[in-house]
C-alpha positions, 0 to 999 in steps of 0.5 A: 774954311778951317779957320772959320770953323774954329771961329764958329766952335769957339763962339758957339762954346762961349755963347752956350756957356754964357746963355745956356741952351735956351739962349743958343740959336744959329742966328745968334751964333752967326751974329757972334761969328760975324757971318750970315746964318746961311753961312753957318748952315754950310758947316752945320745943319742945326744947333745940336750938330754945332754943340756936338762938334764943340764937345768933340773938339774939346775932347780931342784937345784934352786927349792931345794934351794929356797923352803927351805924358806917354813920352815920359820914361817911368810910371810916376813921371807919366802920372805926374805929367798927365796930371800936369796936362790936366791942370794946364788944360783946365786953366789954359783952356777953360771954355773947352774944359767946361763944355766937356763936362756938360751932360748931353741932356744939358746940350739938348741931346738924348746921348752923345754921338758914339765917337765922343762917347768912345773918346770919353771911354779912352780918357777913362782907360788912360787914367786907369792905366796910369793908376795900374802902372803906379801900383805895379811900380810900388807907388800906389797901394794895390786896389781897384784901378777904377775906384782909385782913378775915380777918387783922384779925378773927383779930387782934381775936378772938384778943386778946378770947379771951385777955382772956376767958380771963384771959391779958391780965389782968382790967381792961377799961380796960387791955385796951382800951389793949392792944387799941389798941396792938396794933391800931396795930402790925397796921394799920402792916403792912396800911396804905399807906405814907403812912398807915403813916408817919402811924401810926408817927409818931403824928401827930394824928388817925391813931391807931387808938384805937377811940373817939379823935377822927379828924382825918385827911382821907380820902375817904368 
């Protein structure tokens, strides 16, 4: 049953992304999965419930990916590990990435279920915590964590969206390099003077390379 549910969610996500809400129906979903419509209804009572569970699954997968960053020992390493998780998720799980950012109205809902909304809030808080501890460690300038995390997220999300639509090529490895280079330029603008100078000079261990080793000593 669990395997069938996973298949339903993956097929539902693909069907929605390919055809939009108007092209999504329980009958079409059953055909995609290779089962009967009544079998679909044993899992879900309608289209909205299916799509809500798709978004729920996407959020859970994303959270599991970025929360691994909490195992890193320092503030800087946690931030870079979280950014690496974000990029990996966006490139390796594109269907879940795209469905996460489909607003409820586009999914035929007035609002997202409360548990999904709570996960969204937890993700937002996670990024603010990474920003806050980088400020305390002298890596980022003092400021409003909400505004700074929004700036960082807008930069990362915008680049990923451009890549997914083909505007930045189709080579994931080349995009990772573009993402790194652009990330360094963005970081220079929000970093403390000392850290910005190290970034500009390209000193050992200070590249925001999303996966490169980190030698800069910072407080946890």
